[in-house]
C-alpha positions as CSV (number, residue, x, y, z in Angstrom):
1,M,-11.1,-9.7,11.5
2,N,-9.1,-6.3,11.4
3,S,-9.8,-4.9,7.9
4,P,-10.2,-1.2,6.7
5,P,-13.4,0.4,7.3
6,A,-15.9,0.4,4.0
7,R,-15.0,2.8,1.1
8,S,-14.7,3.5,-2.3
9,D,-12.1,5.1,-4.7
10,S,-8.7,4.5,-2.6
11,A,-5.3,5.0,-4.3
12,A,-4.0,1.3,-4.3
13,A,-0.9,-0.5,-5.4
14,Y,1.1,-3.5,-5.0
15,V,4.7,-3.9,-3.6
16,P,6.5,-6.8,-4.8
17,T,9.4,-6.5,-2.4
18,T,7.4,-6.8,0.9
19,N,4.4,-8.6,-1.1
20,T,1.7,-6.4,0.4
21,V,-0.9,-4.5,-1.2
22,V,-0.9,-0.8,0.1
23,I,-4.0,1.2,0.1
24,Y,-4.3,5.4,0.8
25,G,-7.7,7.1,1.9
26,G,-10.8,7.0,0.0
27,F,-14.5,7.9,0.3
28,S,-16.7,6.5,3.0
29,G,-20.0,7.7,1.7
30,T,-19.8,10.6,3.8
31,S,-16.4,11.8,4.5
32,Y,-13.0,11.6,3.0
33,L,-10.3,9.2,4.6
34,G,-6.4,9.6,5.2
35,D,-5.7,6.3,6.6
36,L,-2.9,4.0,5.2
37,W,-3.5,0.2,5.1
38,T,-1.5,-2.9,3.9
39,L,-2.8,-6.2,2.6
40,D,-0.6,-9.4,3.0
41,P,-2.3,-11.4,0.3
42,G,-0.8,-14.8,1.5
43,L,-2.1,-14.5,4.8
44,G,-5.2,-12.6,4.0
45,V,-4.3,-10.2,6.9
46,W,-4.9,-6.3,6.9
47,T,-2.6,-4.0,8.8
48,Q,-3.2,-0.3,9.6
49,Q,0.1,1.4,9.4
50,H,0.2,4.6,11.8
51,V,2.0,7.3,10.1
52,T,4.1,9.8,11.9
53,G,5.4,13.2,10.1
54,P,4.0,14.8,7.1
55,A,1.4,13.0,5.2
56,P,-0.9,13.5,2.3
57,G,-4.4,15.0,3.3
58,P,-7.5,12.9,3.3
59,R,-8.5,12.3,-0.5
60,A,-10.3,10.0,-3.1
61,D,-9.6,9.1,-6.8
62,G,-5.8,9.6,-6.6
63,R,-3.5,7.6,-8.3
64,M,-0.5,5.4,-6.9
65,V,2.2,3.5,-8.8
66,Y,5.0,1.3,-7.5
67,D,8.6,2.7,-8.1
68,S,10.6,-0.5,-8.9
69,V,13.8,1.4,-9.0
70,A,13.8,3.2,-5.7
71,H,11.1,0.6,-4.2
72,E,8.6,3.5,-3.2
73,L,5.2,4.3,-3.9
74,V,4.2,7.5,-5.8
75,L,0.9,9.4,-5.3
76,F,-0.5,12.2,-7.3
77,G,-3.9,14.0,-7.2
78,G,-7.1,13.2,-6.2
79,N,-10.1,15.2,-4.9
80,D,-11.2,16.6,-1.4
81,Y,-13.1,18.8,0.3
82,S,-10.3,21.5,0.8
83,G,-11.9,24.1,-1.5
84,P,-13.1,27.6,-0.4
85,G,-16.0,27.2,2.2
86,L,-14.8,23.3,2.5
87,T,-16.1,22.7,-1.3
88,F,-15.3,19.8,-3.6
89,H,-11.7,20.4,-4.9
90,H,-9.1,18.7,-7.2
91,L,-5.7,18.1,-6.2
92,A,-2.1,18.3,-7.8
93,D,0.3,17.3,-5.4
94,T,2.7,14.5,-5.6
95,W,3.9,12.3,-2.6
96,V,6.4,9.4,-2.2
97,L,5.7,6.6,0.5
98,D,8.6,4.4,1.8
99,P,6.7,1.0,2.1
100,T,9.0,-0.2,4.7
101,S,8.9,2.7,7.2
102,Y,5.7,3.8,5.7
103,R,7.0,7.7,6.0
104,W,5.7,10.1,3.4
105,S,7.7,12.8,1.7
106,E,6.2,15.5,-0.5
107,L,7.9,16.3,-3.7
108,S,7.8,20.1,-4.7
109,P,8.5,20.2,-8.4
110,L,8.6,23.7,-10.4
111,F,6.0,22.5,-12.6
112,S,3.1,19.9,-12.1
113,P,0.2,18.7,-14.0
114,P,-3.0,20.7,-13.3
115,A,-5.2,19.4,-10.5
116,R,-7.2,16.1,-11.5
117,D,-8.6,12.9,-10.3
118,Y,-9.3,9.5,-12.2
119,A,-6.2,9.9,-14.2
120,F,-4.2,7.1,-15.9
121,E,-0.8,5.9,-14.8
122,G,2.1,3.7,-15.3
123,F,5.7,3.3,-14.2
124,D,8.7,3.1,-16.8
125,S,11.3,1.4,-14.7
126,R,13.9,1.8,-17.6
127,E,13.7,5.6,-17.9
128,N,12.6,5.9,-14.0
129,L,9.5,7.7,-15.2
130,V,5.7,8.1,-13.8
131,L,3.8,8.5,-17.0
132,L,0.2,10.2,-16.5
133,F,-2.3,10.9,-19.1
134,G,-6.0,12.5,-18.7
135,G,-8.2,12.3,-15.8
136,F,-11.1,14.7,-14.6
137,G,-9.9,18.2,-13.7
138,D,-12.0,21.2,-12.7
139,N,-15.1,20.9,-15.1
140,V,-13.1,19.5,-17.8
141,V,-12.2,16.1,-19.2
142,L,-8.4,16.1,-19.9
143,S,-6.3,14.7,-22.6
144,D,-2.6,15.7,-21.7
145,T,0.5,13.4,-21.1
146,W,3.0,14.0,-18.5
147,A,6.2,12.3,-17.3
148,L,7.8,12.6,-13.6
149,D,11.6,12.2,-13.7
150,L,12.2,10.5,-10.5
151,N,15.9,11.0,-10.9
152,T,15.3,15.0,-10.6
153,S,11.7,15.3,-9.2
154,C,10.2,16.9,-12.2
155,W,7.4,16.9,-14.1
156,T,7.2,17.4,-17.9
157,K,4.5,17.8,-20.1
158,L,5.0,15.7,-23.4
159,L,4.5,16.8,-26.9
160,T,2.4,13.9,-28.3
161,G,0.6,15.1,-31.4
162,P,-2.9,13.0,-31.8
163,A,-3.5,11.5,-28.3
164,P,-6.3,9.5,-27.0
165,P,-9.7,11.4,-26.8
166,A,-10.1,13.1,-23.4
167,R,-11.1,10.7,-20.6
168,Y,-10.8,9.5,-17.0
169,A,-11.7,6.6,-14.9
170,G,-10.2,3.8,-17.3
171,G,-7.5,1.5,-17.2
172,A,-3.6,1.9,-17.6
173,G,-0.3,0.4,-16.9
174,Y,3.0,-0.1,-18.3
175,D,4.4,-3.0,-20.5
176,P,8.3,-3.4,-19.6
177,T,8.8,-6.1,-22.4
178,D,7.6,-3.8,-25.2
179,R,8.3,-0.6,-23.3
180,L,4.9,1.0,-23.8
181,F,2.6,2.9,-21.6
182,L,-0.9,1.5,-22.2
183,V,-4.2,3.3,-21.8
184,T,-7.7,1.6,-22.5
185,T,-11.4,2.2,-22.0
186,G,-12.5,5.1,-19.6
187,V,-15.0,7.7,-19.7
188,G,-15.2,10.9,-21.7
189,E,-17.5,13.7,-23.4
190,P,-19.3,10.9,-25.7
191,G,-19.6,8.2,-23.0
192,L,-17.8,5.1,-22.5
193,F,-14.6,4.1,-24.6
194,N,-13.6,0.6,-25.6
195,D,-10.2,1.5,-27.4
196,T,-6.6,1.0,-26.5
197,W,-3.7,3.4,-27.0
198,A,0.3,2.8,-26.6
199,L,2.7,5.4,-25.9
200,E,6.5,4.7,-26.1
201,P,8.4,6.9,-23.7
202,I,11.8,8.3,-24.2
203,A,14.7,9.2,-21.9
204,P,14.4,11.9,-19.5
205,P,16.7,14.5,-21.1
206,A,14.4,14.6,-24.2
207,T,11.2,14.7,-22.7
208,T,10.3,17.9,-24.6
209,A,10.5,16.0,-28.0
210,F,7.8,14.7,-29.7
211,V,6.3,11.3,-28.4
212,P,3.5,10.1,-30.7
213,W,0.4,7.9,-29.2
214,T,-0.5,4.8,-31.4
215,S,-4.1,3.4,-31.4
216,L,-4.4,-0.4,-31.1
217,G,-8.0,-0.5,-31.4
218,L,-8.9,-3.5,-29.3
219,P,-10.0,-2.9,-25.7
220,L,-7.3,-4.9,-23.4
221,F,-9.8,-5.0,-20.5
222,L,-12.2,-7.6,-22.4
223,V,-9.5,-10.0,-21.8
224,A,-9.2,-9.2,-18.1
225,V,-12.8,-9.1,-17.1
226,A,-14.4,-11.8,-19.2
227,S,-14.7,-14.1,-16.3
228,L,-16.4,-11.5,-14.4
229,P,-20.1,-11.9,-13.4
230,V,-22.5,-9.8,-15.7
231,P,-24.0,-7.8,-12.6
232,L,-20.4,-6.5,-12.0
233,L,-19.9,-5.5,-15.4
234,V,-23.3,-3.7,-15.5
235,A,-22.5,-2.1,-12.0
236,A,-19.4,-0.7,-13.4
237,R,-20.9,0.7,-16.3
238,R,-23.6,2.6,-14.2
239,R,-21.1,3.9,-12.0
240,A,-19.2,5.4,-14.9
241,S,-22.4,6.8,-16.5
242,R,-23.3,8.6,-13.3
243,R,-19.9,10.2,-13.1
244,A,-20.3,11.3,-16.7
245,S,-23.4,13.0,-16.2
246,G,-22.5,14.7,-13.1
247,S,-25.0,12.6,-10.7
């Protein structure tokens, strides 16, 4: 049966208009990957999509979200070996994928978030914004908040006041009913987090205004993973601990 080669840390998102899961790149254990695959979950069939034209370089740990307004996928950041002397390197590029033609186009905003991987992302369909928080940068855990206005292809750093403690590799998403960007759990300087934070985005013309985060306390992931086997939860914690220690 055709399926993607073994890997970790791909960028992935679900496309409801085509009922497909799309994954890009990842790490094979020895090298970075730059292939694009789609899964039809109803049929259980994987298909490799052969891209022509410009495309993101091979990478792992980037983040990809579905833009339900334009019906496209937006990819940001990650890591690869494109640093000096083919060394480890964080990325800060932004790409858009048409999930029907499988053509990539790179956005060239005047400003972008600093390079990072393991960021938190969500898509606000009302304001047509990709929202980004935190991640792991160049030897620093980040706690900044950014919005990409897909009407203008411009990134803006939001002024949030008190924000979630710096972190990476947790869960995030957008709640369209209550219009909240949610960030939960992750890894930071103290270790593992089990908190949850919410941000109510504002319209793009006012993205330089103050936008406060609110702590919700209870970790959302407890509901989602309550039925997972204990070994899987232990393995996830060990992986996060290794990343935090740099091993």
